[in-house]
C-alpha beads as a LAMMPS data file, in Angstrom:
LAMMPS data file: protein, C-alpha beads

313 atoms
312 bonds

1 atom types
1 bond types

-500.0 500.0 xlo xhi
-500.0 500.0 ylo yhi
-500.0 500.0 zlo zhi

Masses

1 110.0

Atoms # bond

1 1 1 0.023 -0.125 -0.085
2 1 1 2.742 2.279 0.559
3 1 1 4.729 1.423 -2.310
4 1 1 1.844 2.055 -4.488
5 1 1 1.106 5.815 -2.448
6 1 1 4.683 6.534 -3.396
7 1 1 4.679 5.345 -6.784
8 1 1 1.440 7.239 -7.383
9 1 1 2.897 10.698 -5.576
10 1 1 5.983 10.453 -7.917
11 1 1 3.867 10.344 -11.004
12 1 1 1.744 13.364 -9.704
13 1 1 5.014 15.187 -8.937
14 1 1 6.548 14.266 -12.747
15 1 1 2.991 15.569 -14.089
16 1 1 3.066 18.756 -12.276
17 1 1 6.873 19.522 -13.017
18 1 1 6.009 18.726 -16.782
19 1 1 2.640 20.780 -16.959
20 1 1 2.683 24.159 -19.066
21 1 1 1.391 27.163 -17.200
22 1 1 -1.714 28.353 -18.708
23 1 1 -0.626 31.919 -20.607
24 1 1 -2.169 32.960 -23.554
25 1 1 -0.331 32.761 -26.987
26 1 1 0.671 36.352 -28.577
27 1 1 -0.075 36.985 -32.294
28 1 1 1.537 38.406 -35.000
29 1 1 0.428 42.158 -34.695
30 1 1 1.018 41.839 -30.947
31 1 1 4.638 40.268 -30.995
32 1 1 5.301 43.227 -33.572
33 1 1 3.881 45.995 -31.809
34 1 1 5.763 44.922 -28.975
35 1 1 9.156 45.550 -31.074
36 1 1 7.959 48.460 -32.871
37 1 1 7.482 50.237 -29.203
38 1 1 10.991 50.110 -28.822
39 1 1 11.939 50.951 -32.050
40 1 1 13.200 54.612 -32.378
41 1 1 12.687 54.885 -36.132
42 1 1 9.255 53.881 -36.235
43 1 1 8.461 56.485 -33.223
44 1 1 9.746 58.912 -35.240
45 1 1 7.966 58.049 -38.132
46 1 1 4.802 57.747 -36.688
47 1 1 5.210 61.192 -34.735
48 1 1 5.343 62.893 -38.081
49 1 1 2.345 60.983 -39.786
50 1 1 0.166 61.997 -36.410
51 1 1 1.361 65.306 -36.419
52 1 1 0.514 65.513 -40.624
53 1 1 -2.868 63.990 -40.460
54 1 1 -4.079 66.243 -37.203
55 1 1 -2.748 69.363 -39.040
56 1 1 -4.656 68.594 -42.012
57 1 1 -7.697 67.622 -40.250
58 1 1 -7.752 70.778 -38.266
59 1 1 -6.073 72.901 -40.756
60 1 1 -9.013 75.023 -42.155
61 1 1 -9.729 76.051 -38.360
62 1 1 -6.113 77.106 -37.707
63 1 1 -5.378 78.790 -41.016
64 1 1 -4.490 82.742 -40.356
65 1 1 -6.581 83.821 -42.976
66 1 1 -8.640 82.652 -46.365
67 1 1 -6.052 81.001 -48.438
68 1 1 -7.790 82.148 -51.572
69 1 1 -8.316 85.773 -50.589
70 1 1 -5.519 88.040 -52.207
71 1 1 -5.418 90.217 -49.567
72 1 1 -1.565 91.383 -50.060
73 1 1 -2.690 92.177 -53.760
74 1 1 -1.801 95.760 -53.238
75 1 1 1.641 95.504 -52.190
76 1 1 2.982 93.709 -55.507
77 1 1 4.576 95.807 -58.189
78 1 1 5.467 93.379 -60.952
79 1 1 8.870 95.097 -61.673
80 1 1 10.245 95.916 -57.692
81 1 1 8.254 93.282 -55.500
82 1 1 6.321 90.713 -57.384
83 1 1 6.173 88.823 -54.450
84 1 1 4.780 90.406 -50.826
85 1 1 7.521 90.037 -48.130
86 1 1 6.940 88.814 -44.486
87 1 1 5.177 91.002 -42.034
88 1 1 2.769 91.345 -38.965
89 1 1 0.210 89.054 -39.359
90 1 1 2.036 87.048 -42.515
91 1 1 4.999 85.430 -41.221
92 1 1 5.741 83.895 -44.686
93 1 1 4.506 86.883 -46.477
94 1 1 2.517 86.301 -49.511
95 1 1 2.814 84.479 -52.956
96 1 1 2.516 85.931 -56.423
97 1 1 -1.181 86.575 -56.190
98 1 1 -1.126 88.330 -52.844
99 1 1 -2.613 85.340 -50.760
100 1 1 -1.193 84.346 -47.362
101 1 1 1.545 81.537 -47.587
102 1 1 1.133 80.269 -44.501
103 1 1 -2.499 79.855 -44.864
104 1 1 -2.019 77.944 -48.083
105 1 1 0.604 75.466 -46.642
106 1 1 -1.809 74.779 -43.616
107 1 1 -4.824 74.130 -45.770
108 1 1 -2.555 72.541 -48.691
109 1 1 -1.671 69.983 -46.334
110 1 1 -5.706 68.639 -46.386
111 1 1 -5.362 68.402 -50.172
112 1 1 -2.540 66.275 -49.894
113 1 1 -3.616 64.175 -47.349
114 1 1 -6.918 63.637 -49.261
115 1 1 -5.113 62.963 -52.580
116 1 1 -2.701 60.398 -50.904
117 1 1 -5.208 58.514 -49.141
118 1 1 -7.559 58.217 -51.727
119 1 1 -5.488 57.318 -54.395
120 1 1 -3.672 54.650 -52.002
121 1 1 -7.262 53.248 -51.182
122 1 1 -8.432 53.212 -54.607
123 1 1 -5.004 51.425 -55.427
124 1 1 -5.715 48.691 -52.631
125 1 1 -9.228 47.878 -53.654
126 1 1 -8.380 47.011 -57.155
127 1 1 -5.066 45.181 -56.200
128 1 1 -7.242 43.196 -53.356
129 1 1 -9.390 42.351 -56.340
130 1 1 -7.041 41.070 -58.934
131 1 1 -4.963 39.356 -56.008
132 1 1 -7.646 37.594 -54.571
133 1 1 -8.781 36.605 -58.135
134 1 1 -5.218 35.232 -59.519
135 1 1 -4.099 33.883 -55.917
136 1 1 -7.421 32.475 -54.844
137 1 1 -9.041 30.971 -58.253
138 1 1 -5.726 30.052 -60.114
139 1 1 -5.594 28.185 -63.252
140 1 1 -6.304 30.523 -66.853
141 1 1 -7.421 33.267 -64.669
142 1 1 -4.434 33.568 -62.328
143 1 1 -2.501 33.562 -65.676
144 1 1 -4.645 36.274 -67.577
145 1 1 -4.579 38.420 -64.586
146 1 1 -0.865 38.164 -63.984
147 1 1 -0.118 39.148 -67.658
148 1 1 -1.832 41.961 -67.239
149 1 1 -0.407 43.070 -64.069
150 1 1 3.292 42.176 -66.097
151 1 1 2.008 44.699 -69.013
152 1 1 1.277 47.293 -66.395
153 1 1 4.497 46.968 -64.236
154 1 1 6.614 47.026 -67.515
155 1 1 5.440 50.672 -68.176
156 1 1 7.345 53.164 -65.635
157 1 1 4.553 54.389 -63.000
158 1 1 5.228 57.910 -63.355
159 1 1 4.809 57.906 -66.984
160 1 1 1.707 55.569 -66.893
161 1 1 0.387 58.433 -64.352
162 1 1 1.394 61.090 -66.424
163 1 1 -0.528 59.444 -69.789
164 1 1 -3.559 58.744 -67.860
165 1 1 -4.044 62.457 -66.383
166 1 1 -3.309 63.660 -69.801
167 1 1 -6.274 61.883 -71.226
168 1 1 -9.090 63.923 -69.253
169 1 1 -9.957 66.973 -71.262
170 1 1 -10.877 68.765 -68.025
171 1 1 -7.786 68.019 -65.323
172 1 1 -8.949 67.632 -61.570
173 1 1 -8.256 66.534 -58.197
174 1 1 -10.048 63.273 -59.013
175 1 1 -8.162 62.749 -62.163
176 1 1 -4.822 62.745 -60.319
177 1 1 -6.281 60.278 -57.892
178 1 1 -7.572 57.985 -60.167
179 1 1 -4.300 58.214 -62.104
180 1 1 -2.093 57.176 -58.969
181 1 1 -4.522 54.864 -57.933
182 1 1 -4.138 52.669 -61.286
183 1 1 -0.518 52.568 -61.063
184 1 1 -0.621 51.333 -57.838
185 1 1 -3.171 48.288 -58.531
186 1 1 -0.247 46.119 -59.957
187 1 1 1.884 46.531 -57.089
188 1 1 -0.766 45.453 -54.602
189 1 1 -2.007 42.548 -56.697
190 1 1 1.514 40.829 -57.041
191 1 1 2.013 41.081 -53.619
192 1 1 -0.835 39.817 -52.372
193 1 1 -1.056 36.720 -54.975
194 1 1 2.344 36.013 -53.667
195 1 1 1.204 36.075 -49.979
196 1 1 -2.129 33.654 -51.244
197 1 1 -0.037 31.047 -53.034
198 1 1 2.173 30.987 -50.077
199 1 1 -0.258 30.671 -47.640
200 1 1 -2.260 28.021 -49.851
201 1 1 0.188 25.166 -48.835
202 1 1 -0.075 25.761 -44.883
203 1 1 -1.264 23.005 -42.529
204 1 1 -4.596 24.491 -41.576
205 1 1 -5.453 24.997 -45.732
206 1 1 -4.919 21.668 -46.013
207 1 1 -6.879 20.397 -43.338
208 1 1 -9.775 22.379 -44.531
209 1 1 -9.260 20.930 -48.060
210 1 1 -9.106 17.386 -46.428
211 1 1 -12.342 18.272 -44.461
212 1 1 -14.308 18.975 -47.592
213 1 1 -14.409 22.724 -47.332
214 1 1 -15.426 24.569 -50.334
215 1 1 -12.855 27.019 -52.132
216 1 1 -14.082 30.053 -51.361
217 1 1 -14.806 29.625 -47.733
218 1 1 -10.903 28.683 -47.549
219 1 1 -9.988 31.739 -49.412
220 1 1 -12.040 34.009 -47.486
221 1 1 -11.486 32.776 -44.130
222 1 1 -8.281 31.232 -43.806
223 1 1 -6.070 32.370 -47.064
224 1 1 -6.961 36.003 -47.543
225 1 1 -6.858 37.316 -44.016
226 1 1 -3.599 35.737 -43.350
227 1 1 -2.365 37.115 -46.557
228 1 1 -2.794 40.797 -45.456
229 1 1 -0.002 41.842 -43.702
230 1 1 2.412 42.674 -46.258
231 1 1 -0.385 44.449 -48.271
232 1 1 -0.991 46.547 -45.358
233 1 1 2.797 47.318 -44.838
234 1 1 2.951 48.013 -48.459
235 1 1 0.126 50.162 -48.441
236 1 1 2.025 52.381 -45.567
237 1 1 4.810 52.792 -48.218
238 1 1 2.819 53.426 -51.069
239 1 1 1.192 56.246 -49.165
240 1 1 4.404 58.136 -49.191
241 1 1 4.863 57.420 -53.078
242 1 1 1.352 58.677 -53.798
243 1 1 1.994 62.226 -52.210
244 1 1 4.994 62.577 -54.065
245 1 1 3.630 61.438 -57.392
246 1 1 0.351 63.604 -56.798
247 1 1 3.016 66.540 -55.921
248 1 1 4.507 65.445 -59.542
249 1 1 1.073 65.757 -61.788
250 1 1 0.205 68.784 -59.883
251 1 1 3.437 70.588 -60.720
252 1 1 3.322 69.545 -64.503
253 1 1 -0.140 71.170 -64.509
254 1 1 -2.217 67.589 -64.485
255 1 1 -4.125 68.341 -61.333
256 1 1 -6.689 70.820 -60.227
257 1 1 -6.191 73.894 -62.124
258 1 1 -8.366 75.737 -59.638
259 1 1 -5.664 77.630 -57.750
260 1 1 -7.909 78.837 -55.114
261 1 1 -7.758 75.383 -53.377
262 1 1 -3.896 74.997 -52.604
263 1 1 -2.207 71.802 -52.875
264 1 1 1.609 71.570 -51.961
265 1 1 2.490 70.575 -55.762
266 1 1 0.285 72.859 -57.285
267 1 1 2.105 75.522 -55.174
268 1 1 5.613 73.875 -56.151
269 1 1 4.654 74.388 -59.764
270 1 1 3.340 78.044 -59.456
271 1 1 6.849 79.012 -57.533
272 1 1 8.682 78.060 -60.643
273 1 1 8.565 81.166 -62.405
274 1 1 9.918 83.242 -59.127
275 1 1 12.531 80.253 -58.198
276 1 1 15.469 82.684 -58.960
277 1 1 14.459 85.676 -56.953
278 1 1 12.021 83.903 -54.226
279 1 1 13.236 80.619 -53.775
280 1 1 10.969 80.362 -50.240
281 1 1 7.957 79.631 -52.480
282 1 1 9.205 76.467 -53.598
283 1 1 11.190 75.686 -50.032
284 1 1 8.134 75.212 -48.118
285 1 1 6.084 73.153 -50.041
286 1 1 8.971 70.975 -50.893
287 1 1 10.351 70.505 -47.428
288 1 1 6.685 69.764 -46.294
289 1 1 6.528 66.880 -48.930
290 1 1 9.777 65.777 -48.082
291 1 1 9.343 65.411 -44.642
292 1 1 5.764 63.773 -44.854
293 1 1 7.140 60.924 -47.621
294 1 1 9.786 60.406 -45.016
295 1 1 7.477 60.051 -41.824
296 1 1 5.210 57.172 -43.784
297 1 1 8.472 55.736 -45.388
298 1 1 10.094 55.308 -41.638
299 1 1 6.840 53.767 -40.467
300 1 1 6.753 51.475 -43.474
301 1 1 9.689 49.986 -43.335
302 1 1 9.954 49.719 -39.696
303 1 1 6.338 47.950 -39.936
304 1 1 7.995 45.498 -42.405
305 1 1 11.005 44.627 -40.266
306 1 1 8.651 43.996 -37.402
307 1 1 6.630 41.474 -39.233
308 1 1 9.408 39.684 -41.309
309 1 1 10.733 36.459 -39.253
310 1 1 14.102 36.953 -40.705
311 1 1 14.585 40.589 -39.310
312 1 1 13.164 39.898 -35.792
313 1 1 15.847 40.712 -32.947

Bonds

1 1 1 2
2 1 2 3
3 1 3 4
4 1 4 5
5 1 5 6
6 1 6 7
7 1 7 8
8 1 8 9
9 1 9 10
10 1 10 11
11 1 11 12
12 1 12 13
13 1 13 14
14 1 14 15
15 1 15 16
16 1 16 17
17 1 17 18
18 1 18 19
19 1 19 20
20 1 20 21
21 1 21 22
22 1 22 23
23 1 23 24
24 1 24 25
25 1 25 26
26 1 26 27
27 1 27 28
28 1 28 29
29 1 29 30
30 1 30 31
31 1 31 32
32 1 32 33
33 1 33 34
34 1 34 35
35 1 35 36
36 1 36 37
37 1 37 38
38 1 38 39
39 1 39 40
40 1 40 41
41 1 41 42
42 1 42 43
43 1 43 44
44 1 44 45
45 1 45 46
46 1 46 47
47 1 47 48
48 1 48 49
49 1 49 50
50 1 50 51
51 1 51 52
52 1 52 53
53 1 53 54
54 1 54 55
55 1 55 56
56 1 56 57
57 1 57 58
58 1 58 59
59 1 59 60
60 1 60 61
61 1 61 62
62 1 62 63
63 1 63 64
64 1 64 65
65 1 65 66
66 1 66 67
67 1 67 68
68 1 68 69
69 1 69 70
70 1 70 71
71 1 71 72
72 1 72 73
73 1 73 74
74 1 74 75
75 1 75 76
76 1 76 77
77 1 77 78
78 1 78 79
79 1 79 80
80 1 80 81
81 1 81 82
82 1 82 83
83 1 83 84
84 1 84 85
85 1 85 86
86 1 86 87
87 1 87 88
88 1 88 89
89 1 89 90
90 1 90 91
91 1 91 92
92 1 92 93
93 1 93 94
94 1 94 95
95 1 95 96
96 1 96 97
97 1 97 98
98 1 98 99
99 1 99 100
100 1 100 101
101 1 101 102
102 1 102 103
103 1 103 104
104 1 104 105
105 1 105 106
106 1 106 107
107 1 107 108
108 1 108 109
109 1 109 110
110 1 110 111
111 1 111 112
112 1 112 113
113 1 113 114
114 1 114 115
115 1 115 116
116 1 116 117
117 1 117 118
118 1 118 119
119 1 119 120
120 1 120 121
121 1 121 122
122 1 122 123
123 1 123 124
124 1 124 125
125 1 125 126
126 1 126 127
127 1 127 128
128 1 128 129
129 1 129 130
130 1 130 131
131 1 131 132
132 1 132 133
133 1 133 134
134 1 134 135
135 1 135 136
136 1 136 137
137 1 137 138
138 1 138 139
139 1 139 140
140 1 140 141
141 1 141 142
142 1 142 143
143 1 143 144
144 1 144 145
145 1 145 146
146 1 146 147
147 1 147 148
148 1 148 149
149 1 149 150
150 1 150 151
151 1 151 152
152 1 152 153
153 1 153 154
154 1 154 155
155 1 155 156
156 1 156 157
157 1 157 158
158 1 158 159
159 1 159 160
160 1 160 161
161 1 161 162
162 1 162 163
163 1 163 164
164 1 164 165
165 1 165 166
166 1 166 167
167 1 167 168
168 1 168 169
169 1 169 170
170 1 170 171
171 1 171 172
172 1 172 173
173 1 173 174
174 1 174 175
175 1 175 176
176 1 176 177
177 1 177 178
178 1 178 179
179 1 179 180
180 1 180 181
181 1 181 182
182 1 182 183
183 1 183 184
184 1 184 185
185 1 185 186
186 1 186 187
187 1 187 188
188 1 188 189
189 1 189 190
190 1 190 191
191 1 191 192
192 1 192 193
193 1 193 194
194 1 194 195
195 1 195 196
196 1 196 197
197 1 197 198
198 1 198 199
199 1 199 200
200 1 200 201
201 1 201 202
202 1 202 203
203 1 203 204
204 1 204 205
205 1 205 206
206 1 206 207
207 1 207 208
208 1 208 209
209 1 209 210
210 1 210 211
211 1 211 212
212 1 212 213
213 1 213 214
214 1 214 215
215 1 215 216
216 1 216 217
217 1 217 218
218 1 218 219
219 1 219 220
220 1 220 221
221 1 221 222
222 1 222 223
223 1 223 224
224 1 224 225
225 1 225 226
226 1 226 227
227 1 227 228
228 1 228 229
229 1 229 230
230 1 230 231
231 1 231 232
232 1 232 233
233 1 233 234
234 1 234 235
235 1 235 236
236 1 236 237
237 1 237 238
238 1 238 239
239 1 239 240
240 1 240 241
241 1 241 242
242 1 242 243
243 1 243 244
244 1 244 245
245 1 245 246
246 1 246 247
247 1 247 248
248 1 248 249
249 1 249 250
250 1 250 251
251 1 251 252
252 1 252 253
253 1 253 254
254 1 254 255
255 1 255 256
256 1 256 257
257 1 257 258
258 1 258 259
259 1 259 260
260 1 260 261
261 1 261 262
262 1 262 263
263 1 263 264
264 1 264 265
265 1 265 266
266 1 266 267
267 1 267 268
268 1 268 269
269 1 269 270
270 1 270 271
271 1 271 272
272 1 272 273
273 1 273 274
274 1 274 275
275 1 275 276
276 1 276 277
277 1 277 278
278 1 278 279
279 1 279 280
280 1 280 281
281 1 281 282
282 1 282 283
283 1 283 284
284 1 284 285
285 1 285 286
286 1 286 287
287 1 287 288
288 1 288 289
289 1 289 290
290 1 290 291
291 1 291 292
292 1 292 293
293 1 293 294
294 1 294 295
295 1 295 296
296 1 296 297
297 1 297 298
298 1 298 299
299 1 299 300
300 1 300 301
301 1 301 302
302 1 302 303
303 1 303 304
304 1 304 305
305 1 305 306
306 1 306 307
307 1 307 308
308 1 308 309
309 1 309 310
310 1 310 311
311 1 311 312
312 1 312 313
């Protein structure tokens, strides 16, 4: 009896020693956030992006003057002083039409954010559609979709954006958004297709197939949700590219022709006639574009490193 009790006690002790504590697991995004919180580069990029978004949202309320009102027009003399100088109430002076430069920069941030976000969302929606068809259906659908994507990728993106924007007889903000969205579609489509092809061979997908689950539930419940991580990270990087491309189109007069609604690229294009005598007209919108694009790039690259198992530290 004592021997049996001793054996039972030893078995219980071994079972307790090998018992795993009941601690919840950590998802990929939770693990990435834990690393990102200690990443100085990510925090700098995030700070820039947050400040830009907040500034764009409140810009119409904090702008000291109406960005379309030529209140300094009486100070302009074409020969001696074509650009109003800095003065009380107008710390950055005015532009060629006598409008307050600081107010135009503030309100222009909102237009830049709208164009960048709308173009990225448009490209993301198109890329998700094509990528899901190619990676989820496969076969001849995959071949047709990816050959079309290859054709689009073979054309320089900025050249394609110029061509698309130039087609429209009446350029506007929405033609810029459409042109930039179209050139982003193949990037998202190819990336999502590659992620879905890798996900299709995972054990949980094979188990679902073995249980007789149909293709559509497998694609939309198992493959697609687990393939979106790289696409979301790419969207952050594409947002920076969209802002730069939008500025390039506006600079070439392919954007909104109504200069009463300021946009940083448009302001940059308007300043080229006065660059030799008044370079600050180009410097301020250019530095704003550079800083914002840098913020999105730093944040996107940090996200990519945090979600990549090979770069985890």
